[in-house]
Biopython code that builds the backbone (N, CA, C, O; Angstrom):
import numpy as np
from Bio.PDB.StructureBuilder import StructureBuilder

atoms = [
    (1, "MET", "N", (6.862, -17.547, -12.400)),
    (1, "MET", "CA", (5.804, -18.287, -11.776)),
    (1, "MET", "C", (4.742, -17.285, -11.342)),
    (1, "MET", "O", (5.061, -16.215, -10.822)),
    (2, "LYS", "N", (3.508, -17.631, -11.554)),
    (2, "LYS", "CA", (2.399, -16.780, -11.123)),
    (2, "LYS", "C", (1.389, -17.649, -10.386)),
    (2, "LYS", "O", (0.943, -18.671, -10.907)),
    (3, "LEU", "N", (1.034, -17.245, -9.185)),
    (3, "LEU", "CA", (0.022, -17.935, -8.400)),
    (3, "LEU", "C", (-1.172, -17.019, -8.222)),
    (3, "LEU", "O", (-1.020, -15.846, -7.879)),
    (4, "GLU", "N", (-2.345, -17.550, -8.454)),
    (4, "GLU", "CA", (-3.595, -16.844, -8.177)),
    (4, "GLU", "C", (-4.346, -17.678, -7.162)),
    (4, "GLU", "O", (-4.778, -18.792, -7.457)),
    (5, "LEU", "N", (-4.500, -17.139, -5.972)),
    (5, "LEU", "CA", (-5.149, -17.883, -4.896)),
    (5, "LEU", "C", (-6.407, -17.146, -4.444)),
    (5, "LEU", "O", (-6.330, -15.981, -4.054)),
    (6, "PRO", "N", (-7.556, -17.802, -4.488)),
    (6, "PRO", "CA", (-8.773, -17.150, -4.009)),
    (6, "PRO", "C", (-8.732, -16.991, -2.492)),
    (6, "PRO", "O", (-8.283, -17.888, -1.777)),
    (7, "LEU", "N", (-9.190, -15.878, -2.023)),
    (7, "LEU", "CA", (-9.277, -15.626, -0.584)),
    (7, "LEU", "C", (-10.705, -15.933, -0.156)),
    (7, "LEU", "O", (-11.550, -15.040, -0.086)),
    (8, "LEU", "N", (-10.963, -17.199, 0.128)),
    (8, "LEU", "CA", (-12.290, -17.680, 0.492)),
    (8, "LEU", "C", (-12.335, -17.999, 1.977)),
    (8, "LEU", "O", (-11.446, -18.659, 2.516)),
    (9, "ALA", "N", (-13.385, -17.518, 2.627)),
    (9, "ALA", "CA", (-13.598, -17.842, 4.034)),
    (9, "ALA", "C", (-14.667, -18.930, 4.114)),
    (9, "ALA", "O", (-15.102, -19.476, 3.100)),
    (10, "GLU", "N", (-15.068, -19.224, 5.322)),
    (10, "GLU", "CA", (-16.134, -20.205, 5.504)),
    (10, "GLU", "C", (-17.390, -19.752, 4.774)),
    (10, "GLU", "O", (-17.600, -18.558, 4.556)),
    (11, "GLU", "N", (-18.209, -20.702, 4.405)),
    (11, "GLU", "CA", (-19.457, -20.451, 3.685)),
    (11, "GLU", "C", (-19.202, -19.769, 2.344)),
    (11, "GLU", "O", (-20.064, -19.049, 1.840)),
    (12, "ASN", "N", (-18.021, -19.993, 1.764)),
    (12, "ASN", "CA", (-17.645, -19.476, 0.439)),
    (12, "ASN", "C", (-17.725, -17.960, 0.312)),
    (12, "ASN", "O", (-17.975, -17.448, -0.779)),
    (13, "LYS", "N", (-17.516, -17.232, 1.410)),
    (13, "LYS", "CA", (-17.441, -15.773, 1.335)),
    (13, "LYS", "C", (-16.120, -15.412, 0.677)),
    (13, "LYS", "O", (-15.059, -15.866, 1.104)),
    (14, "THR", "N", (-16.190, -14.591, -0.367)),
    (14, "THR", "CA", (-15.004, -14.239, -1.148)),
    (14, "THR", "C", (-14.495, -12.865, -0.750)),
    (14, "THR", "O", (-15.255, -11.898, -0.688)),
    (15, "TYR", "N", (-13.187, -12.792, -0.479)),
    (15, "TYR", "CA", (-12.539, -11.521, -0.165)),
    (15, "TYR", "C", (-11.683, -11.023, -1.325)),
    (15, "TYR", "O", (-11.126, -9.928, -1.257)),
    (16, "GLY", "N", (-11.578, -11.797, -2.362)),
    (16, "GLY", "CA", (-10.775, -11.388, -3.507)),
    (16, "GLY", "C", (-9.804, -12.485, -3.900)),
    (16, "GLY", "O", (-10.007, -13.659, -3.593)),
    (17, "THR", "N", (-8.753, -12.081, -4.580)),
    (17, "THR", "CA", (-7.745, -13.009, -5.069)),
    (17, "THR", "C", (-6.361, -12.482, -4.711)),
    (17, "THR", "O", (-6.073, -11.297, -4.876)),
    (18, "LEU", "N", (-5.522, -13.364, -4.226)),
    (18, "LEU", "CA", (-4.134, -13.032, -3.936)),
    (18, "LEU", "C", (-3.296, -13.436, -5.141)),
    (18, "LEU", "O", (-3.285, -14.606, -5.523)),
    (19, "TRP", "N", (-2.608, -12.495, -5.730)),
    (19, "TRP", "CA", (-1.730, -12.759, -6.875)),
    (19, "TRP", "C", (-0.297, -12.625, -6.410)),
    (19, "TRP", "O", (0.088, -11.616, -5.821)),
    (20, "LEU", "N", (0.478, -13.639, -6.677)),
    (20, "LEU", "CA", (1.908, -13.607, -6.360)),
    (20, "LEU", "C", (2.682, -13.948, -7.625)),
    (20, "LEU", "O", (2.366, -14.915, -8.318)),
    (21, "ILE", "N", (3.688, -13.152, -7.914)),
    (21, "ILE", "CA", (4.503, -13.360, -9.111)),
    (21, "ILE", "C", (5.963, -13.453, -8.690)),
    (21, "ILE", "O", (6.449, -12.639, -7.904)),
    (22, "LYS", "N", (6.652, -14.454, -9.223)),
    (22, "LYS", "CA", (8.054, -14.685, -8.867)),
    (22, "LYS", "C", (8.845, -14.972, -10.138)),
    (22, "LYS", "O", (8.452, -15.811, -10.948)),
    (23, "ASP", "N", (9.948, -14.278, -10.301)),
    (23, "ASP", "CA", (10.841, -14.510, -11.430)),
    (23, "ASP", "C", (11.795, -15.642, -11.062)),
    (23, "ASP", "O", (12.756, -15.430, -10.322)),
    (24, "LEU", "N", (11.535, -16.829, -11.571)),
    (24, "LEU", "CA", (12.350, -17.990, -11.234)),
    (24, "LEU", "C", (13.709, -17.979, -11.918)),
    (24, "LEU", "O", (14.616, -18.695, -11.495)),
    (25, "LYS", "N", (13.862, -17.179, -12.967)),
    (25, "LYS", "CA", (15.164, -17.065, -13.620)),
    (25, "LYS", "C", (16.140, -16.291, -12.737)),
    (25, "LYS", "O", (17.347, -16.535, -12.751)),
    (26, "ARG", "N", (15.598, -15.373, -11.987)),
    (26, "ARG", "CA", (16.423, -14.538, -11.116)),
    (26, "ARG", "C", (16.813, -15.251, -9.829)),
    (26, "ARG", "O", (17.951, -15.157, -9.368)),
    (27, "ASP", "N", (15.850, -15.966, -9.259)),
    (27, "ASP", "CA", (16.086, -16.641, -7.989)),
    (27, "ASP", "C", (15.102, -17.801, -7.872)),
    (27, "ASP", "O", (13.907, -17.628, -8.113)),
    (28, "SER", "N", (15.592, -18.970, -7.509)),
    (28, "SER", "CA", (14.714, -20.135, -7.389)),
    (28, "SER", "C", (13.934, -20.080, -6.076)),
    (28, "SER", "O", (14.204, -19.253, -5.205)),
    (29, "ILE", "N", (12.976, -20.969, -5.963)),
    (29, "ILE", "CA", (12.188, -21.020, -4.739)),
    (29, "ILE", "C", (12.704, -22.152, -3.857)),
    (29, "ILE", "O", (13.279, -23.126, -4.343)),
    (30, "SER", "N", (12.490, -22.006, -2.571)),
    (30, "SER", "CA", (12.899, -23.065, -1.644)),
    (30, "SER", "C", (11.755, -24.065, -1.492)),
    (30, "SER", "O", (10.645, -23.826, -1.968)),
    (31, "HIS", "N", (12.028, -25.167, -0.837)),
    (31, "HIS", "CA", (10.991, -26.173, -0.639)),
    (31, "HIS", "C", (9.956, -25.733, 0.406)),
    (31, "HIS", "O", (8.944, -26.409, 0.587)),
    (32, "TYR", "N", (10.193, -24.632, 1.081)),
    (32, "TYR", "CA", (9.229, -24.098, 2.044)),
    (32, "TYR", "C", (8.299, -23.046, 1.444)),
    (32, "TYR", "O", (7.382, -22.582, 2.121)),
    (33, "THR", "N", (8.514, -22.671, 0.214)),
    (33, "THR", "CA", (7.785, -21.556, -0.378)),
    (33, "THR", "C", (6.274, -21.769, -0.370)),
    (33, "THR", "O", (5.540, -20.874, 0.048)),
    (34, "LEU", "N", (5.796, -22.907, -0.813)),
    (34, "LEU", "CA", (4.356, -23.130, -0.863)),
    (34, "LEU", "C", (3.729, -23.142, 0.530)),
    (34, "LEU", "O", (2.596, -22.694, 0.707)),
    (35, "ARG", "N", (4.455, -23.647, 1.506)),
    (35, "ARG", "CA", (3.958, -23.616, 2.887)),
    (35, "ARG", "C", (3.824, -22.170, 3.363)),
    (35, "ARG", "O", (2.845, -21.817, 4.021)),
    (36, "ARG", "N", (4.800, -21.343, 3.030)),
    (36, "ARG", "CA", (4.752, -19.924, 3.423)),
    (36, "ARG", "C", (3.632, -19.186, 2.704)),
    (36, "ARG", "O", (2.969, -18.332, 3.293)),
    (37, "VAL", "N", (3.420, -19.510, 1.441)),
    (37, "VAL", "CA", (2.340, -18.882, 0.677)),
    (37, "VAL", "C", (0.986, -19.245, 1.288)),
    (37, "VAL", "O", (0.117, -18.383, 1.417)),
    (38, "GLU", "N", (0.802, -20.493, 1.660)),
    (38, "GLU", "CA", (-0.457, -20.910, 2.290)),
    (38, "GLU", "C", (-0.644, -20.222, 3.639)),
    (38, "GLU", "O", (-1.762, -19.836, 3.981)),
    (39, "HIS", "N", (0.417, -20.064, 4.400)),
    (39, "HIS", "CA", (0.332, -19.343, 5.675)),
    (39, "HIS", "C", (-0.071, -17.887, 5.435)),
    (39, "HIS", "O", (-0.897, -17.344, 6.169)),
    (40, "LEU", "N", (0.497, -17.264, 4.429)),
    (40, "LEU", "CA", (0.133, -15.886, 4.074)),
    (40, "LEU", "C", (-1.337, -15.796, 3.701)),
    (40, "LEU", "O", (-2.036, -14.886, 4.145)),
    (41, "ARG", "N", (-1.812, -16.741, 2.884)),
    (41, "ARG", "CA", (-3.217, -16.732, 2.454)),
    (41, "ARG", "C", (-4.153, -16.851, 3.654)),
    (41, "ARG", "O", (-5.134, -16.113, 3.749)),
    (42, "ARG", "N", (-3.860, -17.767, 4.564)),
    (42, "ARG", "CA", (-4.712, -17.947, 5.748)),
    (42, "ARG", "C", (-4.676, -16.731, 6.657)),
    (42, "ARG", "O", (-5.699, -16.351, 7.226)),
    (43, "THR", "N", (-3.512, -16.120, 6.798)),
    (43, "THR", "CA", (-3.386, -14.918, 7.621)),
    (43, "THR", "C", (-4.185, -13.768, 7.020)),
    (43, "THR", "O", (-4.855, -13.032, 7.745)),
    (44, "LEU", "N", (-4.119, -13.610, 5.704)),
    (44, "LEU", "CA", (-4.889, -12.561, 5.045)),
    (44, "LEU", "C", (-6.391, -12.753, 5.249)),
    (44, "LEU", "O", (-7.109, -11.795, 5.538)),
    (45, "ILE", "N", (-6.855, -13.971, 5.099)),
    (45, "ILE", "CA", (-8.284, -14.247, 5.290)),
    (45, "ILE", "C", (-8.697, -13.920, 6.718)),
    (45, "ILE", "O", (-9.722, -13.273, 6.932)),
    (46, "GLY", "N", (-7.915, -14.357, 7.692)),
    (46, "GLY", "CA", (-8.222, -14.060, 9.088)),
    (46, "GLY", "C", (-8.257, -12.574, 9.380)),
    (46, "GLY", "O", (-9.140, -12.093, 10.090)),
    (47, "THR", "N", (-7.304, -11.854, 8.838)),
    (47, "THR", "CA", (-7.244, -10.411, 9.036)),
    (47, "THR", "C", (-8.427, -9.704, 8.372)),
    (47, "THR", "O", (-9.033, -8.808, 8.959)),
    (48, "LEU", "N", (-8.745, -10.112, 7.156)),
    (48, "LEU", "CA", (-9.883, -9.517, 6.451)),
    (48, "LEU", "C", (-11.200, -9.803, 7.182)),
    (48, "LEU", "O", (-12.089, -8.952, 7.211)),
    (49, "GLN", "N", (-11.325, -10.978, 7.763)),
    (49, "GLN", "CA", (-12.515, -11.293, 8.535)),
    (49, "GLN", "C", (-12.637, -10.386, 9.767)),
    (49, "GLN", "O", (-13.724, -9.903, 10.087)),
    (50, "LYS", "N", (-11.514, -10.162, 10.450)),
    (50, "LYS", "CA", (-11.520, -9.275, 11.615)),
    (50, "LYS", "C", (-11.849, -7.845, 11.233)),
    (50, "LYS", "O", (-12.608, -7.172, 11.931)),
    (51, "LEU", "N", (-11.287, -7.380, 10.136)),
    (51, "LEU", "CA", (-11.554, -6.005, 9.689)),
    (51, "LEU", "C", (-12.987, -5.825, 9.240)),
    (51, "LEU", "O", (-13.569, -4.753, 9.401)),
    (52, "GLY", "N", (-13.553, -6.882, 8.674)),
    (52, "GLY", "CA", (-14.934, -6.817, 8.198)),
    (52, "GLY", "C", (-15.964, -7.127, 9.260)),
    (52, "GLY", "O", (-17.164, -7.004, 9.015)),
    (53, "GLY", "N", (-15.513, -7.528, 10.441)),
    (53, "GLY", "CA", (-16.431, -7.833, 11.513)),
    (53, "GLY", "C", (-17.113, -9.174, 11.355)),
    (53, "GLY", "O", (-18.125, -9.435, 12.005)),
    (54, "SER", "N", (-16.569, -10.039, 10.492)),
    (54, "SER", "CA", (-17.201, -11.358, 10.265)),
    (54, "SER", "C", (-16.665, -12.378, 11.233)),
    (54, "SER", "O", (-17.074, -13.538, 11.197)),
]
sb = StructureBuilder()
sb.init_structure("model")
sb.init_model(0)
sb.init_chain("A")
sb.init_seg("    ")
for serial, (resi, resn, name, xyz) in enumerate(atoms, 1):
    if name == "N":
        sb.init_residue(resn, " ", resi, " ")
    sb.init_atom(name, np.array(xyz, "f"), 0.0, 1.0, " ", f" {name:<3s}", serial, name[0])
structure = sb.get_structure()
């Protein structure tokens, strides 16, 4: 599985793309995985905004 998630802040400011790759043959995903991925994406955007002074 490969996820490409844009790191977009308000007003469509782009910080890049978050790429996550998971080998589903090795280990399956839980039903919480997408919720955790979205939490990670939001945390990254918030952190990047703080580091950039936005």
